[in-house]
Every structure is written in C-alpha cells, then in structure tokens.
DOGU-173072 format. One record per residue (C-alpha): residue in three letters; z, x, y. Coordinates in steps of 0.2 Angstrom, whole numbers, padded with zeros to 4 digits, always signed. Example, Ala and Ser with C-alpha at 12.3 -4.5 7.8 and 13.67 -1.06 7.14 Angstrom:
<recs>
Ala+0039+0062-0022 Ser+0036+0068-0005 
</recs>
This chain:
<recs>
Unk+0570+0444+0467 Unk+0575+0449+0449 Unk+0562+0463+0450 Unk+0571+0470+0465 Unk+0589+0469+0457 Unk+0590+0487+0452 Unk+0583+0493+0469 Unk+0594+0482+0479 Unk+0610+0487+0469 Unk+0605+0506+0472 Unk+0603+0503+0491 Unk+0620+0494+0491 Unk+0629+0508+0482 Unk+0621+0522+0492 Unk+0625+0513+0508 Unk+0643+0511+0504 Unk+0646+0528+0496 Unk+0636+0538+0509 Unk+0634+0528+0525 Unk+0652+0521+0525 Unk+0660+0538+0519 Unk+0666+0542+0537 Unk+0676+0525+0538 Unk+0682+0522+0520 Unk+0691+0533+0508 Unk+0683+0537+0491 Unk+0695+0524+0483 Unk+0690+0510+0495 Unk+0671+0514+0492 Unk+0673+0514+0473 Unk+0682+0497+0474 Unk+0669+0490+0486 Unk+0654+0497+0476 Unk+0659+0502+0459 Unk+0648+0511+0447 Unk+0651+0497+0434 Unk+0642+0483+0443 Unk+0633+0471+0430 Unk+0615+0471+0435 Unk+0612+0454+0428 Unk+0626+0446+0438 Unk+0620+0456+0453 Unk+0602+0449+0451 Unk+0609+0431+0449 Unk+0619+0433+0465 Unk+0603+0439+0474 Unk+0593+0425+0467 Unk+0606+0412+0473 Unk+0605+0419+0491 Unk+0591+0418+0503 Unk+0587+0437+0502 Unk+0574+0447+0509 Unk+0570+0465+0506 Unk+0563+0479+0518 Unk+0550+0491+0511 Unk+0542+0507+0518 Unk+0527+0514+0509 Unk+0531+0502+0494 Unk+0549+0509+0492 Unk+0563+0496+0494 Unk+0574+0503+0509 Unk+0585+0488+0513 Unk+0589+0470+0511 Unk+0599+0456+0518 Unk+0603+0438+0515 Unk+0608+0422+0525 Unk+0614+0405+0520 Unk+0610+0388+0528 Unk+0625+0389+0539 Unk+0620+0406+0546 Unk+0632+0417+0536 Unk+0626+0435+0532 Unk+0634+0440+0516 Unk+0625+0457+0514 Unk+0614+0468+0525 Unk+0612+0486+0518 Unk+0600+0500+0522 Unk+0597+0515+0511 Unk+0605+0530+0521 Unk+0589+0540+0520 Unk+0581+0526+0531 Unk+0596+0523+0543 Unk+0592+0522+0562 Unk+0574+0518+0559 Unk+0574+0500+0564 Unk+0576+0493+0546 Unk+0592+0484+0549 Unk+0586+0477+0566 Unk+0570+0470+0558 Unk+0581+0462+0544 Unk+0592+0454+0558 Unk+0576+0448+0566 Unk+0572+0439+0549 Unk+0590+0432+0548 Unk+0589+0425+0565 Unk+0572+0416+0561 Unk+0577+0410+0544 Unk+0594+0404+0549 Unk+0586+0395+0564 Unk+0573+0387+0553 Unk+0587+0381+0542 Unk+0596+0373+0556 Unk+0610+0385+0559 Unk+0616+0387+0577 Unk+0627+0402+0574 Unk+0627+0418+0564 Unk+0643+0424+0556 Unk+0647+0439+0545 Unk+0661+0450+0539 Unk+0656+0467+0544 Unk+0663+0484+0538 Unk+0669+0496+0551 Unk+0653+0506+0548 Unk+0642+0491+0552 Unk+0652+0484+0567 Unk+0644+0494+0580 Unk+0627+0489+0574 Unk+0631+0471+0574 Unk+0639+0472+0592 Unk+0622+0480+0597 Unk+0614+0465+0590 Unk+0624+0453+0601 Unk+0638+0449+0589 Unk+0656+0449+0594 Unk+0672+0453+0584 Unk+0681+0436+0581 Unk+0695+0443+0570 Unk+0700+0460+0562 Unk+0702+0457+0543 Unk+0711+0466+0529 Unk+0702+0462+0513 Unk+0708+0466+0495 Unk+0694+0471+0484 Unk+0698+0475+0466 Unk+0716+0478+0471 Unk+0711+0490+0486 Unk+0713+0485+0504 Unk+0698+0487+0515 Unk+0697+0483+0534 Unk+0683+0473+0541 Unk+0678+0462+0556 Unk+0674+0443+0556 Unk+0660+0443+0568 Unk+0648+0430+0576 Unk+0633+0427+0587 Unk+0626+0411+0594 Unk+0608+0408+0589 Unk+0596+0403+0604 Unk+0589+0385+0601 Unk+0571+0386+0593 
</recs>
C-alpha cells in the first residue's frame, strides 16, 4: 500500500475539493483535506487499515477500507471516475471483507456528499453529526447497514 500512498492521497484531496464542493465551503474542504498532509503519516494510516484500491486501465481511481468491526473510515473516488460503479464495487469488497472478518454490521461517518450513495447501498442515517476538524465544523451522518449472514 505504501506504493499507492501518493495516489490515494491525491484521490482523497480531489474528491473532497471537487466532488464535495457543492456541500462544503472552501474553508471546510481545506480543513478536511489540507494541502499540508504528511505523505509518510498518510501511508502509515493506509497500511494500518484494511485498504483496497480500484484501478481503471492501471490508474488508481478510488480506495476504501474497513476494520474488523465493519467500520468504513474512508471511501473515496476520483471525481473524473464518479458515477461509473467504482464506489459500488468498493462497497462490494467491503461487504465481503467485513463478513469474512466476522462483522455483522457496517458503519461509517458519511459526508453530506456521500450520504445519498450510502443510502442507495442500504445504509440508514442513525444520527446527524457536527464534527470539528482542524478547528472547523463539518456536518456528517453516522450511518449503518446490517450485513447478511454468510
């Protein structure tokens, strides 16, 4: 995953600054995905997570992770590849991976931008949240979905 660190960070930053622009202010987007991210720290975080990447024609276009309890910390797709099934394929991987690890439920904290996608994937909003990131308030939703038994 270390080899993919720069590419996943690029997808993350573009998704936040382009895809989420309709739902979050420039100040919120910069707090969420600042230009000053430490690539080494980012790489270490991705390596600690069960992370998978999606590629199209050898180009990294998305990534996501899931832990043993079924928590999805990150799911991001490059804006140039949105609405092409990339996120849906990543959630398919999440469901299989979490199920193999014994999770019975998936949870996430989804942005306002991602909420409709997660709802279409069978997630429900459990709670509206206000998160403070680098001193800036961001709205999000705690969401969950039950996993079908394997």
